[in-house]
C-alpha positions as CSV (number, residue, x, y, z in Angstrom):
1,M,19.3,-6.0,3.3
2,H,18.0,-7.2,6.6
3,Q,18.0,-10.9,7.4
4,L,14.5,-12.1,7.4
5,V,14.1,-14.5,10.6
6,R,10.4,-15.1,10.3
7,T,8.2,-16.2,7.1
8,K,5.2,-14.7,9.2
9,L,4.0,-13.8,12.5
10,D,1.5,-14.5,14.8
11,P,-1.8,-12.5,15.2
12,I,-1.0,-10.8,18.2
13,N,2.3,-9.8,17.0
14,Q,1.0,-8.9,13.7
15,F,-1.5,-6.6,15.7
16,F,1.3,-5.2,18.2
17,L,3.2,-4.1,15.2
18,T,0.0,-2.3,13.8
19,L,-0.3,-0.4,16.8
20,I,3.4,0.8,16.6
21,K,3.1,1.8,13.4
22,L,-0.4,4.1,14.1
23,K,1.6,5.6,17.5
24,L,5.2,6.0,16.4
25,N,4.9,5.9,12.7
26,L,8.0,3.8,12.1
27,H,9.2,3.0,8.7
28,N,8.2,0.0,7.1
29,F,11.8,-0.7,6.9
30,D,12.5,-0.3,10.1
31,L,9.4,-2.7,11.6
32,A,10.9,-5.1,9.1
33,V,14.1,-5.5,10.7
34,R,12.6,-5.2,14.3
35,F,10.2,-8.3,13.4
36,G,12.5,-9.9,11.1
37,I,9.9,-9.9,8.5
38,S,9.8,-8.3,4.6
39,Q,8.6,-4.9,4.0
40,S,5.8,-6.3,1.9
41,L,4.8,-8.5,4.9
42,V,4.8,-5.7,7.2
43,S,2.7,-3.6,4.7
44,K,-0.1,-6.3,4.4
45,Y,-0.4,-6.9,8.2
46,I,-1.0,-3.1,8.7
47,T,-3.4,-2.7,5.9
48,T,-5.1,-5.9,7.1
49,W,-5.3,-4.9,10.9
50,I,-6.3,-1.6,10.4
51,C,-9.4,-2.6,8.2
52,F,-9.9,-5.1,11.0
53,Q,-10.0,-2.6,13.9
54,Y,-12.1,-0.2,11.9
55,Q,-14.8,-3.2,11.0
56,H,-14.8,-4.1,14.8
57,L,-14.6,-0.7,16.1
58,N,-17.4,0.7,14.0
59,E,-19.9,-1.6,15.4
60,I,-19.7,0.2,18.8
61,K,-22.5,2.8,19.4
62,W,-20.0,5.6,20.4
63,M,-22.9,8.2,20.2
64,P,-24.5,8.4,23.8
65,S,-27.4,9.3,24.8
66,P,-28.4,12.5,26.4
67,A,-29.4,11.1,29.7
68,Q,-25.8,9.4,29.6
69,V,-23.9,12.4,28.9
70,A,-25.8,14.1,31.9
71,G,-24.6,11.5,34.0
72,T,-21.0,12.3,32.9
73,L,-21.4,15.9,32.8
74,P,-18.4,18.1,33.9
75,D,-18.9,20.3,36.8
76,A,-18.2,23.2,34.8
77,F,-20.9,22.5,32.3
78,H,-23.6,22.2,35.3
79,R,-22.8,26.0,36.2
80,K,-23.6,27.7,32.9
81,Y,-24.4,24.9,30.2
82,S,-25.7,21.9,31.7
83,N,-27.5,20.9,28.4
84,T,-24.3,20.6,26.2
85,F,-25.0,16.9,24.6
86,A,-21.7,17.5,22.4
87,I,-18.8,19.7,21.2
88,I,-17.7,19.9,17.5
89,D,-14.8,21.0,15.5
90,G,-12.8,20.4,12.5
91,S,-9.1,19.2,12.2
92,K,-6.7,18.5,9.3
93,I,-4.4,15.8,8.6
94,F,-1.1,16.4,5.9
95,I,-1.0,14.4,3.2
96,Q,1.8,13.9,0.2
97,T,1.9,16.3,-2.3
98,P,-0.7,14.5,-5.1
99,S,1.1,14.6,-8.6
100,D,-2.3,15.5,-10.1
101,L,-2.0,19.4,-10.6
102,H,-5.8,19.9,-9.9
103,L,-5.6,17.6,-6.8
104,Q,-2.7,19.6,-5.8
105,A,-4.5,22.8,-5.9
106,S,-7.8,21.6,-4.3
107,T,-6.4,19.7,-1.7
108,W,-3.9,22.8,-0.5
109,S,-4.7,24.7,2.8
110,Q,-3.5,28.5,2.8
111,N,-3.5,28.6,6.7
112,K,-1.2,25.1,7.1
113,H,0.8,25.8,4.0
114,H,0.3,22.1,3.0
115,N,-1.6,19.6,1.2
116,T,-4.6,18.6,3.7
117,A,-7.7,16.5,4.4
118,K,-10.0,17.6,7.1
119,F,-12.9,16.2,8.6
120,L,-15.3,16.7,11.8
121,V,-14.3,15.6,15.1
122,V,-17.8,15.6,17.8
123,C,-17.0,14.7,21.3
124,T,-18.6,14.8,24.8
125,P,-18.3,17.3,27.2
126,N,-15.7,15.1,29.4
127,G,-13.9,14.2,26.2
128,V,-15.1,10.8,24.6
129,I,-14.9,11.1,20.7
130,S,-18.5,10.1,19.8
131,Y,-17.9,10.8,16.0
132,I,-15.8,11.2,13.1
133,S,-16.6,12.1,10.1
134,P,-14.8,10.6,6.6
135,L,-12.3,13.1,5.0
136,Y,-12.8,15.5,2.7
137,F,-10.2,16.6,0.3
138,G,-10.4,20.0,-0.8
139,S,-11.4,23.4,0.2
140,I,-14.2,23.0,2.9
141,S,-15.9,25.3,5.4
142,D,-16.9,24.4,8.5
143,V,-20.3,24.9,7.9
144,E,-20.5,22.4,4.6
145,L,-18.2,19.9,6.5
146,T,-21.2,19.6,9.0
147,R,-23.5,19.2,6.3
148,I,-22.0,17.0,4.4
149,S,-20.4,14.8,7.2
150,G,-23.6,12.9,8.3
151,Y,-23.4,14.1,11.6
152,S,-26.8,16.1,11.8
153,S,-28.4,13.1,10.2
154,L,-27.7,11.5,13.3
155,L,-28.8,14.4,15.7
156,Q,-32.2,13.8,13.9
157,K,-32.7,11.1,16.5
158,L,-32.7,13.3,19.0
159,E,-35.5,15.6,17.6
160,G,-38.4,15.9,20.2
161,Q,-36.1,15.5,23.3
162,N,-36.0,19.5,24.7
163,G,-33.1,21.5,26.1
164,I,-30.2,19.6,23.9
165,S,-27.3,21.8,23.0
166,I,-24.3,22.0,20.7
167,M,-21.2,23.6,21.3
168,A,-18.9,24.9,18.6
169,D,-16.5,27.6,17.6
170,K,-17.6,30.7,15.9
171,G,-16.9,29.2,12.3
172,F,-19.6,26.8,12.5
173,T,-22.6,29.0,12.1
174,I,-25.1,26.0,11.7
175,E,-27.6,27.9,13.8
176,D,-30.3,26.9,10.9
177,Q,-29.4,23.2,10.5
178,L,-30.0,22.8,14.2
179,K,-32.8,24.7,14.8
180,A,-34.7,22.7,12.1
181,I,-34.6,19.8,14.7
182,G,-35.1,21.6,18.1
183,I,-31.0,21.8,19.0
184,V,-29.6,25.0,20.1
185,L,-26.3,25.7,19.2
186,N,-23.7,27.6,21.6
187,I,-20.9,29.5,19.9
188,P,-18.9,32.2,20.7
189,P,-20.5,35.8,19.6
190,F,-18.8,37.5,16.8
191,L,-18.8,40.9,15.2
192,S,-21.5,41.1,12.3
193,G,-21.9,44.7,11.3
194,C,-21.0,46.1,14.8
195,Q,-17.3,47.4,16.0
196,Q,-17.1,46.0,18.8
197,L,-18.7,43.2,21.3
198,S,-20.8,44.3,24.1
199,A,-19.2,43.6,27.7
200,N,-21.8,40.4,28.1
201,D,-20.7,39.2,24.4
202,V,-17.3,39.0,25.6
203,M,-17.7,37.1,28.9
204,K,-20.2,34.7,27.2
205,G,-17.3,34.1,24.5
206,R,-14.7,33.5,27.2
207,S,-16.8,31.5,29.0
208,I,-17.4,29.3,25.8
209,A,-14.3,28.6,25.0
210,S,-13.0,27.6,28.2
211,L,-15.2,24.6,27.9
212,R,-14.8,24.2,24.0
213,I,-11.4,23.5,24.8
214,H,-12.2,19.8,25.6
215,V,-12.7,18.9,22.2
216,E,-9.2,20.5,21.6
217,L,-7.8,18.4,23.8
218,A,-10.1,15.1,22.5
219,I,-8.3,16.1,19.4
220,R,-4.8,16.8,20.9
221,R,-5.1,13.4,22.5
222,M,-6.1,11.9,18.9
223,K,-2.9,13.0,17.4
224,S,-0.7,11.6,19.8
225,Y,-0.7,9.0,17.0
226,S,2.4,10.3,14.9
227,I,0.8,8.8,11.9
228,L,-1.7,11.6,12.1
229,K,0.9,14.2,12.7
230,E,2.9,13.2,9.8
231,E,2.2,13.4,6.3
232,I,-0.2,10.6,4.5
233,P,1.8,8.8,2.1
234,V,0.3,8.8,-0.9
235,S,0.1,4.5,-0.8
236,M,-1.9,5.1,2.5
237,I,-4.3,7.4,1.5
238,P,-6.9,4.7,0.5
239,L,-6.3,3.8,4.1
240,A,-6.6,7.5,5.6
241,N,-10.2,7.1,6.8
242,H,-10.0,4.3,8.3
243,I,-6.5,5.3,10.3
244,V,-8.1,8.4,11.8
245,S,-11.2,6.6,12.8
246,V,-9.2,4.0,14.4
247,C,-6.8,6.1,15.6
248,A,-9.7,8.3,17.8
249,W,-11.6,5.5,19.0
250,L,-8.3,3.9,20.4
251,T,-8.3,7.3,22.5
252,N,-11.7,6.5,24.3
253,F,-10.2,3.5,25.7
254,Q,-7.7,5.3,27.8
255,P,-7.9,6.8,31.3
256,A,-10.8,9.7,31.1
257,L,-9.9,12.9,29.4
258,I,-11.1,15.2,31.8
259,P,-10.7,13.4,35.5
260,P,-13.2,14.1,38.1
261,S,-10.4,16.3,39.9
262,M,-10.0,18.5,36.7
263,Q,-13.6,19.1,35.9
264,T,-13.3,22.8,36.3
265,E,-13.4,25.7,33.4
266,I,-10.1,26.3,32.0
267,D,-8.4,29.6,31.5
268,D,-7.2,30.2,28.2
269,T,-4.4,32.3,29.7
270,D,-3.3,28.9,31.1
271,V,-3.3,26.2,28.5
272,E,-0.1,25.1,28.2
273,A,0.0,24.6,32.0
274,Y,-3.8,22.9,32.0
275,F,-2.0,20.4,28.8
276,Q,0.9,20.0,31.0
277,N,-1.6,19.0,34.2
278,L,-3.4,16.8,32.0
279,D,-0.5,15.0,30.6
280,D,1.0,14.2,33.8
281,N,-2.3,12.8,35.3
282,C,-2.9,10.5,32.2
283,S,0.6,9.5,32.7
284,S,0.4,8.7,36.2
285,S,-3.2,6.8,35.8
286,S,-1.4,4.9,33.2
287,D,1.6,3.9,35.7
288,G,-0.8,2.8,38.2
289,E,-2.3,0.0,35.7
290,D,-1.3,-3.8,36.1
C-alpha cells in the first residue's frame, strides 16, 4: 500500500497525469504512487479529462476547405495528383477479450490474431488528421466502414466543386459512393479478371502507394500514444472512442508531419529509412522549441 500524499490534484496536474496515461499507458497504480493519490482518484481524473479534451477538441473544425488543402499540398502531389483532397485508411486497436462468447467471436480479427475495434482515419496530403470515425466492433470491410462512418456525408458538402479526388488503398472500392457527389477516387490498380497488370498500371500503383503512405505515417504518429498500441481493457472500452479521437487530434499540434524539406515521393523500398528520417526531423524540431 503506497502512502497517500494528497487528497486531490490541482487541474494542471490532473491534465498532466492524463497525458502521461495516453502517451505512456502507465498502470493506474504506478500513477497513483507517482502523484501520491489513490487509484480511484487516478481513474476519475483520467475519465474526466479525456471527456473534457474530447468535448473541446471536437469543437474544432479539423476538415479543411479544398483551397486550404491546395495551399499546403506537398510537391509530390503537385506533379501527379494535384487535386487530392484527402487520403483515407482503416486502422485497428486491440481490445481485451470480452467475456461474452458472441462478442469474442464478432470482434476477433483473423489477420491480427486478436480481438479488435476498427476505425476510419482521414488525413490531408500533408499529414493533418482531418477526420476520425467512431469505433466499430466486429468484422467490417473498408467499403462498409466508409459508408457508415459518416465521412461520406461530410464530403457531400463539397458537391459541385469540380476536380476533387480522394486517395485510398485498393480495398476501398467506393468509387460509386464518391462518383455520386462528383469526387474522383484514386486507388492502386488491382487484378480483375486479368492475369497480370499492365506496365502503366504497375507504375500508377507505385505512384499512388508512394503518396498514400502519408496516411500511414499519420496513423503511426497517432499510435505513438502507447494507450493505442496496447490492449484496451474492458473497463476502458466505454471511453475507447474518446481516447482514439483525442490521441488523433493531439498529433495535429505537433510539428508538420511532412516537412517542406521532405515533400518528395517516398520510394517504397526505403520506407524504414523514411520513417527514421521523419522521426529524427520531428525530434530536432521539438528540441528547438522553448
